[in-house]
N, C-alpha and C positions, 0 to 999 in steps of 0.2 A: 246211614240209617242210624248209629249210635246217635251223631247229633243231634237227628230229628227226636231221639227217644229223651233226649237230656232236656230238649225245651221243653216237652208237653209234661214232663215230670216237674221242672219250673213253675210250668201254669197251674198244675196239680197244686202244689204247693203252696201257690200265693192266693189264689181263686178259691179252690175246694175247702178251704178249711173255713173262711171267712166268717161263713154262717153259725160257726160255734159260739161266735162272740159277738154274733149281731145284738145290738143295742141302740139304743136311741139317748140323747143327753152328749153332756159334753165328755171331755175326757176324764175328767174324773167321775161322772156319773158314770160310765161304764165300766169302769177298774172298781168300782164299788160296788157293782152288782153282779159282778162275778168272783165265784168263790178261790178261783185260781190266783186272785192278784190280792189276797188277805195282809198280804206281807209287804206287798208296795204299797198299798192304801196306808197300813200302819207307820210305812216310813216314810210317806209324802205327809201325813200329819205330824209326825214326831219332828221333821226336818223344816215345819210351816210352810211348804209349799204349794198346799193344796187350792188356796185364793188365788197361787200364780197359774197353775193350772186348769184354772176353770175362768180365765181372762179370755179376752177374745183373740189372742191368738193370731193366725193359726201356727197352731204345734205339731211336728212330730215326735213321737214319742214310741222307743223301743222298748217294750214292757217285760221285763222278768215276771217268769211263774212264779208260785211257789217254790217249786222244785226246784228252779235256777236259783233262789236264795238259799235254801237246804243247800245245795251243791258249795255253795260259796262260805256259808258258815263253817263245813265240813274241811273246806280246802284249807281255811284260813284256821281253823280250831279253834274258833269264837262262838258264842254263843248270839241269839237274836238281839238279848237285851244290848249285847256290848255292840254290837252292828247299828241298833239305833240309839246308842248313845257315844259313836264316835264322832269324833270332831269335824270330820271330813264326810259326814253321811250327804249333806246337802251337795255337794261337790260330784258325788258318786251319783246321786241320781239326776242331778242337772245333766252330766257326760251321756244320760240316756235321752236327751231329750234337744231337738236341731229346730231352730223357726221356722216357719213357713209348712205347709201342706205336702209333704213328699210323699206323692204314691207309689207303689212297685214300680209302675212302669217308667216311672221318671229313675230309676236307679241305673247306673251305667257301673261296669266290671273297673275297678281300681278306684273308683269314686272316691273322694275326700269329702266326709260335711262336719261343718263347724259347730261344736253343740255351744249351749246355753254354758255349759263349765268353763269352756275357753280353748280344751284341747280338740282335735279332730277324729271322726269315726272314719274306718276304711270300709268300702263296700266290695265284698270278692264272690262275683257270682259263676268262678269257675266248676263248682259243682253245688247246685242249689242257689241259695243266698245267704251270704255271713255279713254281719256286720260285727267287726275284728273277729273274736274268736266265737262267735256267737251265731247259730243257725234261728232262721225267723222260720217258724213253725206257723204262722197264720201272720196273714199281710191284709192292710188296705181295712180295718175297722174302720169305717169313719165315724166320726164325733162332729159335733156343730161347732166347736173351734180346731178342728185339725184329724189327725190320724194316728192311730196307734197301729203299732207291727210289734206281734209276739214274739220273743226270743227266748232260748231255753238255758244262757247263762248272762250272769249278771255281768254288766259291760266295766270294767275297773280300771280310770284314768291310770298313768303312768307318774301322778305326782301323790296318788294313795299312798300314804303311811299308815301300816297297821298299829306300830306301835308309838304312833304321835306324841302321848302324855310320857315320853318315857324318853326321848329326842328331842335336844334342843336344835335352834336353827341352823348350827353348822354340823350336828349330825345330819340333820335332814339332807341337809346341801350335799354333804360325802356319801350320802347314800343312793342321789340321783348321779345318774352317768353323764347327761348334759348339763352339770354345772361344776366339770373338771375345772375348766379355766378359773373360774369365780372362787373356788375352793384355794388353787394356787395362789390366787390373789390375796387373797384373806393372811394367807402362810405366810406370804411375799412382804406383806403389809403390817403384820404381826397385830392380827386383829382378831385372831380367833378365842384366844382368851377373853375378849369383848361381848364378842358376840354369843359367848357360852354364859355371859353373866346372866346374873337375875333377870335384866331387864324389867318390863317387856321391850322388845322391840318389835317395828314392823320392817321388812327386808324387802325393796322389790329388784328380786334375784334374775339379774340376765343372764338369757341360756348361754352355752355355748358358741352356738351361731349369732348371737347378737353382738359377742366379743370377734370374732371372726370380723361378723360385718363393720366393726369399729375397726378393727388393723384395716382391713383393707380401705376404707376412709381416710384414715389418720396416714397410711402407707407407712406404715412401722410394722415391726416384727412383734412377736408376744414377750420377746426377752426386752423389747424396747419398752413395754407397754409395764410390764412386771418390775423395769428397772427405773422408772419416770418416779423423780421424788414427788409428785402429785400423786401416786398412785393409792395413799391412803385418802388422799382428800374426797379423790373418783368414787371409792368405797364408800365412805362414810356419808357421802350422797344421796345414796339408794337406802340409808335408815332413818328412822323416823322414831322417835323415842313414844313408847307407847304401845297398844297393841291395836292397832286399826284394823277392822275389818270391812271387805267392801260395802256392805251396808253401812255402816259411817261416814262412806264419803259422798261428799256435794259437789256440784258441777260448778267450777271454780275456785274451788277451796284452796289454801295456801296453807302447804305442811312444811315445816321449817325442818331442816335433817342436821343431824349428828355432824355434818360438815359445814353448819351455819347458814349457808343459802336454802332458801325454798323450792320445793318442788310444786307443779300445778297440777291439778285434777280437772280432768274434760270426761264429763259424760255425754257431749253430746250425740258422739257414735262409736256405743262401747264405752268402754273405759280405758283412758290415757291417761300416762303420768310422762308431764313434759310432752315430748313427742314419742313414748315409747306406748305400745297396746299391752294391756293386762292379759297375758293368754289366760293363764289359770289363777285364779284369786283362791284366799281364806285356806293355805295348809298350815294348821296351825301347829305349834310349839309349844314345849314344857314353858317357854321363855318368850312367846311372843307369835307373831305371825307372817307367812312366806306369802308373797304374792310375785308370781314371775312373769316377765317382763320379757319383749320381743327386740330391746336396744338398752345398748349401756347408756344410761344418762350422764351426761358430762355437765358439771357446774360452768358458769359461767369466767370462773378463774380462773380455769385452766388453761397451761401454756405451752404448745407445741412448736416446737423449730419449722422453718420453711421445709418444705420438699419431706415433710414426714422424719428429718433427722432433729433427735433430741439436741437442744441447745440449752447450755447452760447461761443461766439471766442472772444477771444481778437487780439490786432493790427498782433500779430506774429503768430496767427492761422491762420487769413486771410491770412497773406502773404503765410504760407506753405501749403495752400490748394488751391493754383493758380499757376499752370507751368509759368506762364508770370512772378512771382517775383524771380523765380530760383536765378539768380544772387541778389538780393533784401536778399534773406534770406540767402544765403552764406555768405554775407556781417555784416551779423546780426550777424551769430555763431562768424565767426572772431574775429569781435569786439567786441565781448562777451558785446551787447546791448539786448540780448533777453530778461533777464530778467529786464531790463529799460524799455523796450515797453511793458512787460505784466505787469506793475504797475498800479495803481490804475487810474492816470490821473487825467480827461482825457486828450487825445492827439487829433488833426485833423494832420492827415499824409498825403502829398500829395506824394503818391509812384509812383516812373517811373517806366516803363515795362523794361523788358528785352533789348526791341529795343530803347529807349532811352537812355541804358546807351551804348551800341554800337554806338548807334550816338556820344555822348559825346567821346567816344574814337577815333573812327573815326576824329572828329573835334580835336582835340587835339592832334592825331599820336602818342600815347602812348599804352602801354599795359595794361589789368587791373592791373597786379602786380605795374607797374608804378604810376596808378593812386592812389592805396594806400598806396603807399609810398612819395606821397607828404606830406610836412608839414601841408599844408593848407589842409588836405582833411578835417577835422572836421569842420573847418570854412564852407564848402559846404555841408557837411550833416546835420550840426547844420542849416542853413538855410531853413533848407523843414520844420522845426518844428516850429507848434505855439503852445501855450498854450490852453488848453481849447478844448469843443467839438464845431465846428461849421458847420451845415448843408448848403448844397448849397442854400438854401434860407432866410440863413443870410447873403449872400453876397451881395454888392451893389456894382455899376460899380467906379470905381475908389479907393476903398477901399484900405487903406494902414494899413499892418499887422506885428507888429515887430515880429522877429524870435527868438528861441533863441540864433540863431548867433548872433543877437545886430541890424541886419540890416533888413528894410523893405523888404516884397514881396505887389508886387500890385497886383489888381485884373480890368481888363478888363469884360465887360458883352454887349459891343456894337456885337458880333460875336461870342455865344457861350462864354463860361468862361473860362477865358485865367489867369493862373497865371504867371505875368513876358512875358516869351516868349513860355512859354508851354500850352498847350490844357488840359481842365480838360477831358478827354475821358469816365470817368466812374464816378459818385459823389455817394456819401452818403451809403458808403457801413459801416455800421454798424457794431460796436467791443462793447465788454463789458466795455471797458476802451476807448473808443472816437469814430473815426470814420477816415474811408481811402477815400482819392480821388485819383483816378488814373490820372496819367499826362503822356506825351508823352516826354518828355524833363526835363534833368535832371539842376535844378536851380543850377544857378552858381554865388555866393556874387563879386558884384564888387570888391571888395580887395581882390580876390583869385589870387593867382600868380604862373603861370607852372613852378616849378625849374626842371632841368637836375637831376636827380636822380641816385647814383650808389647804384644799386641794394644787392652791397654788405656790405655797410655802413647802420647806423644810423643817419639819420640826426634828428638835434633840430627842435622843431615845431617853428612855427610862431607866434603861438598864446598862450596864456595862460589859454585857457578854462578848461584844465588840462582831456582830453580824448584823448583814442588814435585816430590816425588818421583815425581806423577803422569805429568811431562816424561817423565821416563827413561822410565817404562813405555810411553806412547804414542810416543815415537821409535822405540822398540826396536819396535812395531810396523810404525811406518810404516817405517824403516828406510833411511836412506841419502843425504839431500837433499846435493846441491852436492857438486861434484869438484874438485879442482885436479891437474891433470894433472902430477904429480910422479913419476916413477918413482923406484924404490931405490936408492940408490946401494952 
């Protein structure tokens, strides 16, 4: 009998009060014509969402009344003006909107409904109808582009930060429980200070669940990941310079990360960064913005040992493990330089990609065989090698570094990191005997002379370095071992 009485009460709640808000028009029209939605309408106008909710839809809106907003202001101890001026106002409002027309009869106990903000709402029918912690006080107010359900509390997403203007990116991450692994990783990689800097930065922040998923896929432990020599690179692959809001994204857009490689934006079905979905966008901080993603982004240069074991790799091993260095690997083998670059070192290598080599061949209008037969090939290769292990953080703007070739290479940090005219597109790939920085151009010394060669003849070398012409080619590929921190006079 009690169960029947409860069902009757829910039916009365859902259908008996609908007439109170009965109106005609789209969702915004209905809200605008009801005095009890005055704060909601003002908030929609302030967040520039009126046009969106006047669209074709259909949408399902869980609409807080004015009393609900008053209660929220009291709970947060802020004014209406402060709420309307909050940088996450749009997120809070979109957390009340579900795509599609969901009538009360479509709801089920425990149902999870994804919102346009990215996070999900939970339905509870155990005692009336609740959406998260809010009661539905009037259901099924139909509009031309969807339906409204009136609720008695403002729904607040987990990502909402009240004092966002006072919190930097690290502060926000530290205050959210499901960023515990990310925060630990930032601390381990010594990147906390960097992301507390002025910026601005855009961070695609993986949740704890995303990290757990990655650990399972790689068959490693959290300790293995935190101890990985490329941890810093993986984290910086999630950071873009500048403040990029979701409204700034475009389909197919490529965004260069602080790691050097670029992430790709896909808007064909929601918002994706590489293979990761943006679950919650536009969490603004004092020094940028955070977008929450459901997968850890892994750069192409990341190297993991077989069966999930961390394998210490030398420079040649790293090159062998990356398809984009196939030309480099072939040249190293042909030039008999494998053992040299597997030596103790340490070395710093600026490794041109396959595309960099193809660009060079096109520029010189020669074939790979003709390049390898150049008398000055060893000069070119040795021009990419400096002695010592130099991380990107050791570089300074205008630094001149003598190469094994004898000539200097110059660094320009005014717009990213450049070596002569080549861009460093991926930095700090650590090896057991040094470090590799990937560059997008083959470096050519000023004294290089391109000669016409007869492939059937052996030409004399124009230098007395004593290495085969293939040496030069290999070093061009690897590029940049060992730095002497000597500024240009």
